[in-house]
N, C-alpha and C positions, 0 to 999 in steps of 0.2 A: 528593696526589690519586691515587686508584686508578682502574683501568680494568677494566671487565668487558665481555666480548665475547660476543654471542649465538652467532656461528658462528666457528670457528677456521679460519684458512687458513694456508697456508705463507707466512711473511713473507719478503719480498724486500728486499734492501738498496736504499735509496734511491740514486739515481744523479744525477750532474750532467751536463748537456749544455751545450756551448758555444753561445753565440749570436753570430752575425756582426753586430756592431753597431759603428758608428763612434762614437768619443768624442773630442771636441775636447780638446786638451791644456790644462792649467791655465795661467793667466796669472800674472804677477808675477815677482819676482826669483828665487824658488826653483823656478820651473817646470821648469828643465832638470834638477833633481835629483829630480823626482817622476815616477812612472809610474802606470798604471791597470790594475787587474785586473777583468775583467767575468765575472760568474757567472750561471748559469741552472740552477736545481735543480728537478727534476720530482718531484712527490709521486706515486709509482706507485699504480695502482688496486688492487694486491694487498694493500695494507695493510688490516687490519680496523679502522683508525681513520683520521681525517683530520688531517694535520699542520696545526698552527695557526701555527707559526713555524719558520723556518730561518735560522740565522745563520752567518757565517763570521768567524773570528778569525785574526789573524796573530801570529807569535811576537814581533813588535815592539810589540804592544799596540794595534793597529788592529782594529776590528771593524765589522760591518755586519749589520743585519737585512734580509734580502731581502724584497721586496714580492711578494705573491701576485697573479698575473695571473688575474682571475676568468674570463677567456675560455678560457685554456689550462690553468689549474690549476697552472702552474709558478711558482716563486719566482725572481725576477730582481733584479739589483742590480749596481752598479759601485763599487769601493772604490779610493780614492786612496792610494797607498803610496809610501814612499821607494824610490829606485832602488837596489836591492840584491837579493841572493838572500834570500828569506824563506820561512818555512813557513806554510802556511795550513791551518786545520782547520775542518771544517763540523760543525754541530750541528742536530738536528731535535727539535722539541718538540710535544707535545700539551698545550695549556694551559701549566702550569708544569713538567710532567714531561718529562725528557729521554728520548727514545725511540730516538735514533740519533746516532752520531758517526763521523767519518771518521778515517783515519790522517792524520798530518801530510803535506801535499803540498808539495814544494819548488817555488817559482816565481821565475824570474829577471825582476825588474821593471826595465824599461829606461826612461830619461827620455823623456817625451812619447809613449810607445807603450802601446797597449792590449794587455795580455797576456791570452791566453785560458787559463783554468785548468780542468782536469777534476778534479772531486772526487767520490768515491763515499762517500756517507753510509751507514754500516752499522747495521742494526737492532740495538739493545742490549736489547730487551725479553725475550730468551730464549724466544721462541715465543709471546708473548702470553698468559701465564698469566692466567686470569680471577681476579678477586678473590673472596674467600670471604665468603659471606653468613652471617648469624647462625644459630645452632643453639639449639634449646630444650634446656636441661639438665634442668630440673625445673619442675613446676607443682603446687601444693597448694591445695585449696579444699574446702569442704563442699559437699554436694549439696542440703542443706536448711537453712533458718533460719526465724526467726519475724519477723513484721512489726515494724519499728522496732528490731530487734536487729542488732548489727553482726556481720557475717561477715568473716573474715580470709582474704585471698587473697595468695599469694606465688609469684613466678616467678623463674627464673634463665635468662638467655640467655648464650651464649658466642659471641664473634666471633673466628675463627681469625686474623684480621689484627690483632687487638688494637685495632681502631678503637673509639672511645667509643660507647656504646650509649644509645639513648633508648627509653623504654618508654611504652606508651600502653594504658590500660584503657578498654573501652567495653562497652555492652550495648544490647539492643533494648527496654528498658523506659523509660517516661516518668517514673516516680516513684521512681527509684533514685538513690543518691548514692555516689560514691567519695570517700574521705577524702584519697587521694593518687593521683590517676589517672596520674601520670607517674613513679611509684616502683615498685621491685621488690616492695614489700609495701604493700598498701592495705586499708583497711576498706571495707565495702560494706553499705548498708542499703536496704530497700525499704519504702515507706509503706503499700502495700496488698497483700493476698494475690495470689499468682500466680507464674508461672514466667518466668524471663529466660534469655536466651542471652548469656553473657559472653565477650568476646574480648580477648585480650591480645596486643600486637604489639611485637616488638623490632626496632629499625631501627639499622643501622650502615653507614656508607659508601654510602648509597643503596639498600641491600638490606634486605628485611624477612623476618621469620619470625613466624608467628601460631599461636595455639592457642585453642580455644574449648571451653566447657563449659556445662552447664545447672545452674541452681540454682532452687529453689522456696521462696518465702516463705509460710509458713502462719500463720494467726491463732494467737495464743497459746492453748494448751490445746486445739487443734483435734483432731478425730478423723478428719480428712481425710488422704488419701494422694495421691500423684502418680504419673504414668507418664511416663517419658521415652521418646519414640518415635523410632526411627531407621529411616528408609526407604531401602532400596537398590533401585535400578532395574536389573533384570537384562536386559541387551540380548539380542535374538534372535541366534542364530548367523548368520554371514554365509557364503554359499556361492558358489563360483565353479565353473561347470560347462563342460566342453569336449566337443565331439563331433568325431570325426575319421573321415572316410569316404575311400574311394579317390579321389573326385573333388573333395575340398575339406574344409574344417573350419569350425566355428563355435564361439564361446564366448559365455557370458552371465554377468553378475554384477549385483549390485544397482545398479551405476552405468551399465549398458549402456543405450543409447538404443533398442535393438530386440532383442527376444528371439525373433524368428522366424529360422529357419535355411533358406536357400535351396539347400542342398546336395542334389543328386539322390541318392535312396536307394531301393533295391528289393531284396527277397529274390530270389535266395539270397545276395546280398552282405551281409556283416555290417559293423558299425562299432564303433569304440571310444568309450566314454563315460567320462569322468573327472570326478570331483567333489572339490573341496577345501573344507574347512570351517574357519572361524575361530570359536572358541567365545566370543570377546569376554570378558566378565567372568563368564560362566556356567561351571558345572562340565561338562567334556566328557561327552557322552552317546553317542547312537546316530545313525549316518548311514545312510540307505537310499536306494535309487533304484528307480523304477518308471515305467511308462507307462500311458496310458489307451486303447490301441488294440490290445492283444493281441499285442504283440511279446514276445520272450523275452530276459531278461538272464542272463548267466553269473553264477556265484557271485562277488560282488564282494569285494575286499579290505576289511578292517575300517576303521572311522573312525580318524583324521580324513581318510582318503583312500580314494576308490573308484576302481578301475580295472576296468571291466566291459566285456564284449562284448555288443552288442545286435543281435539278429536281427529285422529289421522284419517286421510281419505280411504273410503272403502276399497277402492281399486288398488291401493298401495302405490309404491313407486319411490323414487328418490326425491326427498323433500329438503328444501333449504328453508330453515326457519330464521327469520331476520328480525332483529330489534334495531330500530332507527330512532335517533335522537336529533332534534333540530333546535338549536338555541335561538334566542330572539335576534341574534345578529345574522341568522341564516346559515350558520356553519353546521354541516351534517356529520354526525358520527354514526357508524353502522357496524354491526357485527352479525355474522351468520353462523349457523351450525347445520351441518349436513347429516341427515339420518335417513335410513331406508325403512319405509313402512311396508310391511308384508300385506298382501291382499287379505281382506277380512270380510266381515259381515256387518250390515248396518246395526246400529244400536237401536233396540226396540223397547222404548219405555212404555209403561202401561198407562201412566197418567199424563197430565198436561199442566202447564203453568197456571197458577191461580193468582189473579191480580186484584188488588183493592186500591182505588184511587179516589181522592177528594179533590174537588174543583171549587175554588173560591174567588169571587170577584166583588165589585162594589155592591151589586144588588143580589147576587146569586151565591148560594152555597149548596152543593149537592155531593152525594157520595154514591159511587157505583163499584161494582165488582164484575169479574168475568162470569160469575154465575147469575147475575141479575139481568142480563140482556141489555137492551138500550135504555138509557136513563134520560128522562126529560128534565132539564134544569130550568130555572127561572131566567129572565132576560139578563143579558150583559149589555154594557153600554160602550159606545165608541170612545168614551172618555176614560175607560179603564186603562191605566198605564200598563198593568200586567194582570193576568189571571194566574194564580198559583196552582200548581199541580203537585200533589204529594201522595206517594203511594208505597205499597209494599208488594212483594212478589214471593210466592212460595212455589218452588220449581217441582214439587212432588218428586217423582223418581227420574225426572229429566235432569240433564246437566245445565248449569246456569248459562244463560245466553245473553240476549240484548233486549233493550226496551226502545221502542220507536214511538214517536208522536206524529200525528197527521191531522189536518183539518180540511174541510170542504169549502171554506169561505175566505181564503186568502190572508189568514192571520200569520203571525210570525212567532216562531219559537226562539226565545232570546237567551236561553241559557239554563243553568241549573246544575245539579250534581246527581250522579248515579253510581250506585254500587249494587247492581242487581245480584251479584254473587253473594253479597252480604244481606240481601233481603229488602233493600229499600231503594227508592229513587225519588227525585224531585225535578221539577221543571217549571218554566214560566212561559206564558203565551200572551202575545200582544194582539188584541182584537184588530180587525180591519178598520180603516177610517170610515167606510160607508156602512149604512145599515144593511143587515142581511137577515133574511128569514130562514129558519130551518138549517142553521149551521150545525154541522156535526164535527165532533172531535173524537179521534180514536187513539187509544193508548194500547199498544200491542207488545206482548212479551213473546219472544221466540227463543226456544231452547236451542242448545247446541245441536240437537238431533233434527231441528227444523219444525218442532211442534209448537204451534202458536195458539194463543188465546188473547182476546181483546176486551176492553171496556169502551163502550160507545156512549157519548153524551150528545144530546140534541138541545139546542137553545136558539133564541133569537138575539141578534145584536142590534140594539136600538140606539 
């Protein structure tokens, strides 16, 4: 008999507890030569199975199966033994399988006396290894046949425990026949045209493994074909959003009972908004965050995690903050949090963003900053695949905002990475195909309060 456990726990040794119970001495001519041992064995709750039998044996050939007390769950019993020193051993079973045994315990049995014996029954299962279920090794079958013609199916299952295997073939058609539905190899026929879903199941030791396939029976000489359709349900992304303000915090997810946040908020105080997305069975895509009341968000970190600063609108009002995730299959997951922003005052920073940017192409390399004004660079060529832009930003006493790239000559910005809140950004620019004189490129940093500073480059595209 094998045992399989849904959840594994640490197994503890079963232990024996003595019971204070009086037992009247035996009667008869041999009574003075006999004594009594009284046992009480507890089946601990930490076992992942329920003991069905506990027995105690002596080295002199005496034994007893202890009875289970349904009220307490303990096993109790009294064993009459010869008056001598004897060794007692306890055993625990689940069904017919031994799952625990004690070390031999010496007991000095006295005539007419109830001797109390403590026995520890130790788990012998080795940690409760689950049994192994069957595994599909191979399956062969055609996908088409003709009406009343026999198709041959063959399957092979393996059972790591070596337990004998039973096999069962079935389908969802009313007019089909298996020649050997309980064999590894079977013939199959269908009396009318149509498709069927066939399932084969291997069972060993109470565990099963299955495989299914489709087969279509066509009329003999038919010009028809068939389409096997497989439908996958792509679940929407699941989002968890959190808002943290100086005076409190709120969170919302699809299982929340209430998506309204009662935390007081007003400009010029900013808050932190975080969003986490689980893409389910979809392909990871894009995660964005926005509101419907005119507040401002700092440049968030990329999916699957957003960590952004939110500055509420100065005029206040009811705000719905929304995080939206769109996977690559186009399935949208969205969650919103409602919060009331009280009327406030604009945040008035003293400083402005400070930006440093390097520009590098095939012929040119130059460095500029927001403090240096316009920077003239050497020529770039139309054959440059990309011009690399790398920079850093220090927001001074402003809140982190956004970085924007622009040019005056029709080039294309083709990607890059940015984490302005973390102090760095990068981008790539592809020059125009035609030659251009006095092309300017501008890199602008705008804080959450709307304070901007720029770095301007001027160069020729040759």
